[in-house]
C-alpha positions in Angstrom: -14.7 28.2 42.2 -17.4 28.1 40.0 -18.2 24.4 39.3 -20.4 23.4 36.2 -22.7 20.3 35.4 -22.0 18.1 32.6 -24.7 19.7 30.5 -23.1 23.3 30.5 -19.4 21.9 30.1 -21.0 20.2 27.0 -22.5 22.9 25.7 -19.9 25.4 26.3 -17.2 22.9 24.6 -19.7 22.4 21.9 -19.8 18.5 22.3 -22.7 16.1 23.6 -22.9 14.9 27.3 -21.7 11.5 26.1 -18.8 12.7 24.6 -17.6 14.2 28.1 -18.4 10.9 29.6 -16.3 9.3 27.0 -13.3 11.6 27.8 -13.9 10.8 31.3 -13.8 7.3 30.7 -10.6 7.5 28.4 -9.0 9.7 31.1 -8.4 12.6 29.1 -10.9 14.7 31.3 -10.8 14.4 34.8 -13.4 12.7 37.0 -15.9 15.3 38.5 -16.5 15.8 41.8 -20.1 14.1 42.8 -22.0 16.4 44.6 -25.7 14.8 44.6 -27.2 14.9 42.4 -24.8 16.4 40.1 -21.6 16.0 38.7 -19.4 19.0 39.1 -16.8 20.3 36.8 -14.3 22.9 37.0 -14.6 25.6 34.3 -11.2 24.3 32.8 -12.8 21.4 31.6 -14.1 23.3 28.8 -11.0 24.3 27.5 -9.4 20.9 27.9 -12.4 19.4 25.9 -11.7 22.3 23.1 -8.3 21.4 23.0 -9.2 17.8 22.4 -11.6 18.5 19.7 -8.9 20.7 17.8 -6.4 18.1 17.9 -8.5 15.5 16.6 -9.5 17.9 13.8 -5.9 18.1 13.1 -5.8 14.4 12.6 -4.4 13.2 16.0 -5.8 10.1 17.5 -7.3 9.9 21.0 -3.9 8.2 22.1 -2.1 10.9 20.6 -4.1 13.5 22.2 -3.5 11.9 25.3 0.2 12.3 24.8 -0.1 15.8 23.7 -2.0 16.8 27.1 0.5 14.8 29.2 2.9 17.2 27.6 0.8 20.2 27.8 0.3 19.2 31.4 3.9 19.0 32.3 5.5 22.5 32.4 9.0 21.0 32.3 8.3 19.7 28.9 9.9 20.8 25.6 8.7 22.2 22.1 10.7 19.3 21.0 8.4 16.8 22.0 5.5 18.3 20.5 7.2 18.8 17.4 8.4 15.4 17.0 4.7 14.0 17.5 3.4 16.4 14.9 6.1 15.7 12.6 5.0 12.2 12.7 1.5 12.9 12.5 2.4 15.2 9.2 4.1 12.4 7.9 1.2 9.9 8.2 -1.3 12.5 6.6 1.2 13.0 3.9 1.6 9.3 3.2 -2.3 9.1 3.2 -2.8 11.9 0.7 -0.2 9.9 -1.5 -2.5 6.8 -1.1 -5.5 8.5 -1.9 -4.2 10.2 -5.1 -2.9 7.0 -6.4 -6.6 5.4 -5.6 -8.0 8.5 -7.3 -5.7 8.0 -10.4 -6.8 4.2 -10.5 -10.4 4.9 -10.2 -10.3 7.7 -12.7 -8.9 5.9 -15.1 -11.4 3.0 -14.8 -14.0 5.5 -14.9 -13.0 6.9 -18.1 -12.6 3.3 -19.8 -16.0 2.5 -18.7 -18.6 3.4 -21.7 -21.6 3.5 -19.1 -23.8 1.8 -21.5 -24.6 -1.9 -22.2 -24.1 -5.1 -20.1 -21.6 -5.6 -17.1 -19.9 -8.0 -19.2 -17.0 -5.9 -19.8 -17.2 -3.3 -17.6 -13.7 -2.2 -16.6 -14.7 -1.2 -13.1 -16.5 -4.5 -12.0 -13.5 -6.5 -13.9 -11.0 -4.6 -11.8 -12.8 -5.6 -8.6 -13.5 -9.1 -9.4 -10.8 -11.7 -8.0 -8.9 -12.4 -10.9 -8.3 -16.1 -11.5 -5.1 -17.9 -11.6 
């Protein structure tokens, strides 16, 4: 089997060496064989890191990526497990989008109310941020 150094794995996977080490510490990537003076990785490590990065790009946390990897590593797993995890993530993403839309609407309204001239005394943006006195 053709073993790779950490530098080659990192380069081929498009990440830094510290990212590979981080994934090792988190248990997402198997510990390498230590063959002085190098740490040797099997070529499959590259695909595993690419999987991790792509899952992160889709919004999955490292804990969720760990779950996905566990499912993917188990040939007896079902698509139902993956779909359930993806459905939960999709729901979270949609909630975040709704929250961001509300924030954008609020800020848009404050932005339109602000003349951009004069002192801060009656600036609607600043006034909305200041704590209200009760």
